[in-house]
C-alpha positions in Angstrom: 128.4 -118.9 -63.9 128.9 -122.5 -63.0 125.5 -122.5 -61.1 123.7 -121.2 -64.1 125.2 -124.0 -66.3 124.4 -126.6 -63.8 120.8 -125.4 -63.6 120.5 -125.4 -67.4 121.9 -128.9 -67.6 119.5 -130.2 -64.9 116.5 -128.5 -66.6 117.4 -130.1 -69.9 117.9 -133.5 -68.2 114.4 -133.1 -66.7 112.9 -132.4 -70.1 114.6 -135.6 -71.5 113.3 -137.7 -68.7 109.8 -136.2 -69.1 109.7 -136.6 -72.9 107.7 -139.9 -72.9 105.0 -138.1 -70.8 104.7 -135.4 -73.4 104.3 -137.8 -76.3 101.5 -139.8 -74.5 98.4 -138.2 -76.1 95.7 -140.3 -74.6 95.4 -141.9 -71.1 97.1 -145.3 -70.9 94.8 -146.5 -68.0 91.2 -147.3 -68.8 89.7 -145.8 -65.6 91.6 -142.5 -66.4 90.3 -142.5 -69.9 86.7 -142.9 -68.7 87.1 -140.1 -66.2 88.6 -137.9 -68.9 85.8 -138.6 -71.3 83.2 -137.5 -68.8 85.2 -134.6 -67.1 84.3 -132.5 -65.2 81.3 -134.8 -64.2 82.0 -137.8 -62.1 80.9 -141.3 -63.2 80.9 -144.8 -61.8 81.9 -147.6 -64.1 79.4 -150.5 -63.8 81.0 -152.9 -66.4 83.1 -153.0 -69.5 83.7 -155.3 -72.4 86.9 -155.8 -74.4 86.5 -156.9 -78.0 89.0 -157.5 -80.8 87.6 -156.4 -84.1 89.7 -156.4 -87.2 92.9 -157.0 -85.1 92.2 -153.9 -83.0 91.2 -153.7 -79.4 88.0 -151.8 -78.4 86.3 -151.3 -75.1 82.7 -150.5 -74.4 82.0 -149.3 -70.8 78.7 -149.0 -69.1 78.7 -146.0 -66.6 76.3 -144.1 -64.3 76.6 -140.4 -63.5 77.3 -140.0 -59.8 75.2 -136.9 -59.4 71.9 -138.2 -60.8 72.5 -142.0 -61.5 71.8 -141.5 -65.2 73.1 -144.4 -67.3 75.6 -143.8 -70.1 78.1 -145.6 -72.2 81.5 -144.8 -73.7 83.7 -146.6 -76.2 87.5 -146.5 -76.7 90.0 -147.8 -79.2 93.4 -148.8 -77.9 96.1 -147.1 -79.9 99.4 -148.9 -79.2 101.7 -145.9 -79.1 99.3 -143.4 -77.5 96.7 -145.1 -75.2 92.9 -145.2 -75.0 91.2 -143.0 -77.7 87.6 -142.0 -76.8 85.5 -142.3 -79.9 81.9 -142.6 -78.6 80.0 -141.3 -75.6 76.3 -141.6 -74.7 75.1 -142.4 -78.3 77.2 -139.9 -80.2 80.5 -139.9 -82.0 82.9 -137.6 -80.3 84.4 -134.5 -82.1 87.9 -135.9 -81.9 87.0 -138.5 -84.5 87.8 -137.3 -88.0 84.8 -136.7 -90.2 86.0 -139.2 -92.7 85.9 -142.0 -90.0 82.5 -141.2 -88.3 80.5 -143.6 -90.5 83.0 -146.3 -89.7 82.7 -145.6 -85.9 78.9 -145.8 -86.1 79.1 -149.2 -87.8 81.7 -150.3 -85.3 79.4 -149.3 -82.4 76.7 -151.5 -83.8 79.1 -154.4 -83.8 80.3 -153.5 -80.2 76.7 -153.3 -78.9 75.9 -156.6 -80.5 79.0 -158.3 -79.1 78.7 -156.6 -75.7 75.1 -156.8 -74.4 76.2 -155.2 -71.1 74.7 -157.8 -68.9 76.8 -159.4 -66.2 78.7 -162.3 -67.6 82.2 -163.7 -68.2 83.4 -160.8 -70.4 83.1 -158.2 -67.8 85.3 -157.1 -64.9 
């Protein structure tokens, strides 16, 4: 009986320790977010540009598909409590964006493309 109680306590302790991982909805590392946005296909990140627009952080990344070297782009918004939210990929608003926000995302992408011309320069890493 003592072994069962100990196992139960240890499993509950494991859940408490893992709780922050369960609440993280989006990847917190940009390279992981890019890989997840294009999964299961592999991409190579060429450059990316960080921009603060209306006190929010956005990233526009320029990528190439590994299999055929086709160019693409993906955009993310940093959500402080959750991580990088993918909102745009290869010219289209992603389905995770609520329908009421899609027009706003399209306008935001015009601003991002204007601010981030995707040419090598001081803004890129």
